[in-house]
N, CA, C and O of each residue as an XYZ file, in Angstrom:
460
protein
N       3.775     16.276      8.091
C       2.358     16.024      8.046
C       1.833     16.414      6.662
O       2.173     17.472      6.131
N       0.999     15.541      6.090
C       0.355     15.811      4.809
C      -1.115     15.405      4.898
O      -1.549     14.782      5.866
N      -1.858     15.772      3.875
C      -3.240     15.328      3.750
C      -3.320     14.428      2.532
O      -2.873     14.794      1.444
N      -3.886     13.262      2.719
C      -3.999     12.300      1.628
C      -5.033     12.751      0.610
O      -5.996     13.441      0.946
N      -4.826     12.361     -0.607
C      -5.759     12.646     -1.688
C      -6.993     11.745     -1.620
O      -8.065     12.111     -2.102
N      -6.835     10.585     -1.027
C      -7.882      9.566     -1.015
C      -8.458      9.369      0.386
O      -7.800      9.691      1.376
N      -9.686      8.841      0.479
C     -10.235      8.493      1.793
C      -9.360      7.449      2.482
O      -8.593      6.734      1.837
N      -9.491      7.381      3.783
C      -8.701      6.460      4.591
C      -8.943      5.016      4.162
O     -10.083      4.607      3.940
N      -7.868      4.255      4.051
C      -7.955      2.858      3.655
C      -7.154      2.009      4.627
O      -5.992      2.299      4.913
N      -7.789      0.959      5.132
C      -7.075     -0.069      5.882
C      -6.685     -1.119      4.855
O      -7.530     -1.894      4.408
N      -5.425     -1.152      4.482
C      -4.933     -1.923      3.341
C      -5.388     -3.387      3.327
O      -5.760     -3.872      2.259
N      -5.380     -4.119      4.447
C      -5.825     -5.516      4.376
C      -7.268     -5.702      3.893
O      -7.656     -6.816      3.539
N      -8.054     -4.644      3.876
C      -9.424     -4.739      3.367
C      -9.498     -4.651      1.844
O     -10.573     -4.826      1.271
N      -8.378     -4.383      1.183
C      -8.351     -4.243     -0.279
C      -7.286     -5.186     -0.837
O      -6.117     -4.815     -0.934
N      -7.691     -6.411     -1.204
C      -6.731     -7.457     -1.580
C      -5.827     -7.048     -2.727
O      -4.644     -7.391     -2.723
N      -6.355     -6.317     -3.723
C      -5.528     -5.947     -4.870
C      -4.440     -4.957     -4.478
O      -3.292     -5.093     -4.902
N      -4.790     -3.970     -3.678
C      -3.807     -2.994     -3.212
C      -2.829     -3.662     -2.259
O      -1.625     -3.414     -2.329
N      -3.331     -4.497     -1.381
C      -2.470     -5.226     -0.436
C      -1.450     -6.088     -1.185
O      -0.278     -6.142     -0.812
N      -1.905     -6.757     -2.241
C      -1.012     -7.638     -2.999
C       0.146     -6.864     -3.615
O       1.297     -7.286     -3.505
N      -0.140     -5.745     -4.256
C       0.931     -4.987     -4.902
C       1.826     -4.300     -3.872
O       3.041     -4.230     -4.058
N       1.240     -3.795     -2.792
C       2.053     -3.174     -1.749
C       2.991     -4.199     -1.119
O       4.138     -3.876     -0.809
N       2.524     -5.415     -0.929
C       3.374     -6.458     -0.346
C       4.546     -6.800     -1.266
O       5.614     -7.188     -0.794
N       4.347     -6.656     -2.575
C       5.443     -6.900     -3.511
C       6.441     -5.740     -3.535
O       7.638     -5.964     -3.717
N       5.969     -4.514     -3.357
C       6.861     -3.356     -3.414
C       7.508     -3.044     -2.067
O       8.624     -2.527     -2.017
N       6.815     -3.356     -0.983
C       7.353     -3.098      0.356
C       6.929     -4.239      1.280
O       6.066     -4.051      2.136
N       7.528     -5.419      1.114
C       7.104     -6.572      1.917
C       7.362     -6.384      3.405
O       8.318     -5.726      3.817
N       6.480     -6.985      4.196
C       6.698     -7.018      5.635
C       5.996     -5.938      6.436
O       6.268     -5.803      7.629
N       5.107     -5.165      5.837
C       4.418     -4.106      6.571
C       3.375     -4.723      7.505
O       2.602     -5.597      7.113
N       3.376     -4.248      8.733
C       2.362     -4.625      9.715
C       1.292     -3.532      9.681
O       1.603     -2.355      9.864
N       0.044     -3.913      9.448
C      -1.067     -2.966      9.351
C      -1.914     -3.069     10.607
O      -2.234     -4.163     11.073
N      -2.272     -1.902     11.148
C      -3.122     -1.868     12.337
C      -4.172     -0.790     12.181
O      -3.990      0.164     11.424
N      -5.267     -0.943     12.896
C      -6.351      0.030     12.810
C      -7.002      0.211     14.175
O      -6.986     -0.691     15.013
N      -7.577      1.399     14.384
C      -8.316      1.685     15.614
C      -9.418      2.685     15.291
O      -9.289      3.508     14.386
N     -10.492      2.594     16.045
C     -11.611      3.515     15.895
C     -11.951      4.101     17.254
O     -12.013      3.387     18.255
N     -12.172      5.414     17.276
C     -12.578      6.107     18.492
C     -13.728      7.030     18.110
O     -13.510      8.152     17.652
N     -14.940      6.555     18.300
C     -16.109      7.320     17.848
C     -16.104      7.371     16.331
O     -16.076      6.331     15.674
N     -16.132      8.574     15.769
C     -16.099      8.756     14.314
C     -14.678      8.838     13.762
O     -14.490      8.886     12.547
N     -13.694      8.853     14.629
C     -12.304      8.989     14.198
C     -11.686      7.615     13.987
O     -11.705      6.759     14.872
N     -11.132      7.426     12.782
C     -10.461      6.172     12.447
C      -8.984      6.454     12.206
O      -8.619      7.478     11.627
N      -8.146      5.537     12.657
C      -6.700      5.662     12.467
C      -6.170      4.339     11.941
O      -6.574      3.273     12.404
N      -5.264      4.411     10.971
C      -4.548      3.226     10.507
C      -3.053      3.490     10.627
O      -2.588      4.620     10.478
N      -2.320      2.428     10.898
C      -0.860      2.487     10.982
C      -0.280      1.498     10.003
O      -0.855      0.437      9.758
N       0.859      1.848      9.443
C       1.675      0.957      8.634
C       3.053      0.971      9.283
O       3.673      2.027      9.409
N       3.528     -0.192      9.691
C       4.797     -0.298     10.410
C       5.684     -1.310      9.699
O       5.257     -2.431      9.421
N       6.912     -0.917      9.409
C       7.826     -1.799      8.684
C       9.041     -2.109      9.549
O       9.478     -1.251     10.317
N       9.603     -3.328      9.442
C      10.778     -3.692     10.239
C      11.992     -2.781     10.027
O      12.856     -2.711     10.900
N      12.079     -2.080      8.887
C      13.228     -1.193      8.665
C      13.101      0.133      9.410
O      13.966      0.999      9.277
N      12.029      0.303     10.197
C      11.822      1.527     10.964
C      10.893      2.521     10.289
O      10.568      3.554     10.875
N      10.462      2.233      9.080
C       9.516      3.112      8.397
C       8.134      2.948      9.028
O       7.760      1.858      9.460
N       7.385      4.044      9.072
C       6.048      3.992      9.639
C       5.185      5.091      9.025
O       5.684      6.107      8.540
N       3.884      4.856      9.061
C       2.919      5.874      8.649
C       1.695      5.730      9.536
O       1.286      4.625      9.892
N       1.121      6.875      9.882
C      -0.121      6.901     10.656
C      -1.057      7.872      9.948
O      -0.680      9.010      9.667
N      -2.266      7.426      9.664
C      -3.252      8.267      8.988
C      -4.539      8.264      9.800
O      -5.013      7.214     10.235
N      -5.099      9.458      9.996
C      -6.294      9.608     10.810
C      -7.323     10.434     10.071
O      -6.998     11.456      9.466
N      -8.582      9.981     10.124
C      -9.675     10.708      9.480
C     -10.937     10.605     10.325
O     -11.158      9.625     11.036
N     -11.743     11.628     10.226
C     -13.068     11.631     10.838
C     -14.058     11.715      9.691
O     -13.987     12.633      8.874
N     -14.957     10.793      9.624
C     -15.899     10.748      8.506
C     -15.421      9.765      7.462
O     -14.223      9.661      7.200
N     -16.348      9.048      6.867
C     -16.025      7.954      5.955
C     -15.259      8.400      4.716
O     -14.336      7.703      4.296
N     -15.604      9.525      4.121
C     -14.959      9.968      2.882
C     -13.971     11.110      3.079
O     -13.439     11.645      2.106
N     -13.720     11.487      4.330
C     -12.771     12.570      4.582
C     -11.346     12.129      4.266
O     -10.985     10.968      4.455
N     -10.551     13.069      3.786
C      -9.136     12.795      3.529
C      -8.389     12.756      4.853
O      -8.551     13.651      5.683
N      -7.579     11.736      5.056
C      -6.869     11.632      6.332
C      -5.644     12.536      6.403
O      -5.048     12.907      5.392
N      -5.299     12.870      7.630
C      -4.040     13.536      7.919
C      -3.008     12.441      8.121
O      -3.243     11.492      8.869
N      -1.861     12.569      7.454
C      -0.852     11.504      7.442
C       0.450     12.011      8.053
O       0.938     13.086      7.704
N       0.994     11.235      8.952
C       2.328     11.446      9.505
C       3.131     10.198      9.151
O       2.606      9.086      9.217
N       4.398     10.371      8.777
C       5.232      9.214      8.457
C       6.688      9.530      8.727
O       7.095     10.691      8.770
N       7.455      8.484      8.906
C       8.872      8.652      9.179
C       9.630      7.385      8.840
O       9.055      6.392      8.393
N      10.938      7.442      9.063
C      11.791      6.304      8.751
C      12.391      6.429      7.367
O      12.194      7.440      6.693
N      13.123      5.410      6.934
C      13.839      5.485      5.663
C      12.939      5.508      4.424
O      13.353      6.013      3.380
N      11.719      4.972      4.517
C      10.796      4.983      3.376
C       9.502      5.666      3.767
O       9.112      5.657      4.935
N       8.856      6.242      2.810
C       7.553      6.869      3.025
C       6.477      5.868      2.613
O       6.088      5.815      1.446
N       6.003      5.083      3.560
C       5.066      3.998      3.270
C       3.738      4.510      2.715
O       3.164      3.893      1.818
N       3.249      5.623      3.237
C       1.977      6.140      2.736
C       2.128      6.606      1.296
O       1.196      6.461      0.505
N       3.266      7.157      0.943
C       3.508      7.556     -0.448
C       3.534      6.337     -1.360
O       3.041      6.402     -2.486
N       4.106      5.218     -0.890
C       4.066      3.965     -1.662
C       2.614      3.552     -1.898
O       2.235      3.190     -3.012
N       1.809      3.610     -0.836
C       0.400      3.266     -0.945
C      -0.322      4.185     -1.929
O      -1.117      3.715     -2.743
N      -0.054      5.480     -1.863
C      -0.721      6.430     -2.762
C      -0.313      6.211     -4.216
O      -1.143      6.386     -5.108
N       0.938      5.835     -4.483
C       1.360      5.529     -5.859
C       0.529      4.365     -6.414
O       0.116      4.379     -7.574
N       0.293      3.367     -5.571
C      -0.512      2.222     -6.000
C      -1.953      2.651     -6.252
O      -2.558      2.232     -7.238
N      -2.499      3.469     -5.384
C      -3.872      3.935     -5.569
C      -4.006      4.816     -6.805
O      -5.013      4.735     -7.510
N      -3.010      5.656     -7.081
C      -3.006      6.462     -8.317
C      -3.066      5.533     -9.529
O      -3.859      5.736    -10.448
N      -2.217      4.520     -9.509
C      -2.166      3.590    -10.648
C      -3.497      2.869    -10.837
O      -3.974      2.722    -11.962
N      -4.088      2.427     -9.748
C      -5.379      1.754     -9.817
C      -6.435      2.676    -10.421
O      -7.217      2.251    -11.272
N      -6.461      3.918     -9.994
C      -7.442      4.868    -10.528
C      -7.166      5.229    -11.980
O      -8.099      5.387    -12.767
N      -5.910      5.358    -12.338
C      -5.529      5.736    -13.706
C      -5.771      4.601    -14.694
O      -6.266      4.834    -15.797
N      -5.425      3.367    -14.304
C      -5.476      2.239    -15.234
C      -6.672      1.318    -15.034
O      -6.939      0.458    -15.873
N      -7.394      1.490    -13.931
C      -8.567      0.661    -13.681
C      -8.248     -0.722    -13.132
O      -9.156     -1.528    -12.926
N      -6.995     -1.003    -12.895
C      -6.564     -2.290    -12.351
C      -5.094     -2.214    -12.005
O      -4.412     -1.256    -12.369
N      -4.612     -3.207    -11.310
C      -3.201     -3.248    -10.931
C      -2.510     -4.376    -11.669
O      -3.136     -5.395    -11.961
N      -1.218     -4.215    -11.981
C      -0.526     -5.193    -12.817
C      -0.360     -6.563    -12.188
O      -0.100     -7.532    -12.900
N      -0.500     -6.670    -10.891
C      -0.356     -7.983    -10.262
C      -1.492     -8.912    -10.700
O      -1.326    -10.132    -10.722
N      -2.633     -8.338    -11.044
C      -3.756     -9.129    -11.539
C      -3.502     -9.453    -13.008
O      -3.409     -8.543    -13.831
N      -3.392    -10.703    -13.337
C      -3.115    -11.115    -14.707
C      -1.643    -11.135    -15.065
O      -1.298    -11.248    -16.241
N      -0.767    -11.025    -14.076
C       0.674    -11.016    -14.348
C       1.140    -12.393    -14.810
O       0.588    -13.420    -14.417
N       2.168    -12.388    -15.653
C       2.825    -13.627    -16.071
C       3.856    -13.978    -15.008
O       4.403    -13.095    -14.347
N       4.116    -15.259    -14.848
C       5.066    -15.725    -13.848
C       6.172    -16.510    -14.530
O       5.912    -17.387    -15.354
N       7.411    -16.186    -14.177
C       8.570    -16.945    -14.660
C       9.351    -17.398    -13.445
O       9.658    -16.602    -12.558
N       9.674    -18.688    -13.408
C      10.468    -19.233    -12.316
C      11.811    -19.655    -12.888
O      11.884    -20.533    -13.748
N      12.870    -19.024    -12.404
C      14.222    -19.323    -12.858
C      14.731    -20.599    -12.191
O      14.206    -21.002    -11.153
N      15.759    -21.245    -12.781
C      16.327    -22.462    -12.190
C      16.815    -22.272    -10.750
O      16.826    -23.222     -9.967
N      17.222    -21.030    -10.400
C      17.686    -20.774     -9.033
C      16.538    -20.530     -8.060
O      16.767    -20.299     -6.873
N      15.298    -20.581     -8.559
C      14.125    -20.417     -7.703
C      13.563    -19.010     -7.669
O      12.515    -18.786     -7.063
N      14.235    -18.045     -8.309
C      13.708    -16.681     -8.346
C      12.415    -16.661     -9.157
O      12.331    -17.259    -10.230
N      11.437    -15.983     -8.641
C      10.139    -15.876     -9.283
C       9.961    -14.440     -9.753
O      10.095    -13.507     -8.962
N       9.662    -14.256    -11.035
C       9.456    -12.922    -11.583
C       8.035    -12.803    -12.100
O       7.597    -13.594    -12.934
N       7.324    -11.811    -11.600
C       5.993    -11.461    -12.067
C       6.135    -10.305    -13.039
O       6.929     -9.396    -12.797
N       5.386    -10.317    -14.130
C       5.459     -9.199    -15.073
C       4.119     -9.021    -15.790
O       3.379     -9.973    -16.039
N       3.853     -7.781    -16.099
C       2.687     -7.433    -16.899
C       2.942     -6.036    -17.457
O       3.155     -5.086    -16.703
N       2.920     -5.921    -18.784
C       3.251     -4.641    -19.398
C       4.671     -4.266    -19.058
O       5.576     -5.084    -19.219
N       4.892     -3.051    -18.592
C       6.226     -2.593    -18.212
C       6.563     -2.836    -16.752
O       7.630     -2.429    -16.292
N       5.676     -3.491    -16.016
C       5.874     -3.726    -14.583
C       6.472     -5.098    -14.352
O       6.068     -6.069    -14.992
N       7.442     -5.187    -13.432
C       7.998     -6.474    -13.010
C       8.293     -6.428    -11.506
O       8.538     -5.369    -10.929
N       8.260     -7.588    -10.913
C       8.667     -7.754     -9.520
C       9.301     -9.127     -9.415
O       8.735    -10.118     -9.878
N      10.478     -9.186     -8.804
C      11.185    -10.452     -8.625
C      11.244    -10.784     -7.148
O      11.602     -9.950     -6.316
N      10.888    -12.015     -6.842
C      10.888    -12.469     -5.448
C      11.932    -13.539     -5.259
O      12.094    -14.056     -4.154
């Protein structure tokens, strides 16, 4: 169990964060629930990785539980750190290269992702 540095985020509500997270950890199923003032979000991946974050209050830091082979919430926090540090994410404005074999590579600065 950890406490997040940032307020609770339901990733599909933030297209820029969702876009980069989908490139770094494709296939995450995002879910959300509200019970009074308490909000919970889940991140579930087919490889068995999962994260659950719960917060009461709009700006409160959520309590995070996660398990499986990858720490999905830590992936999300790395993206949020980068967004706050650089003011944008590299997926926005990335160059695209398509290889003859169909591989697509996105790049901007020192960041790359190949699909």
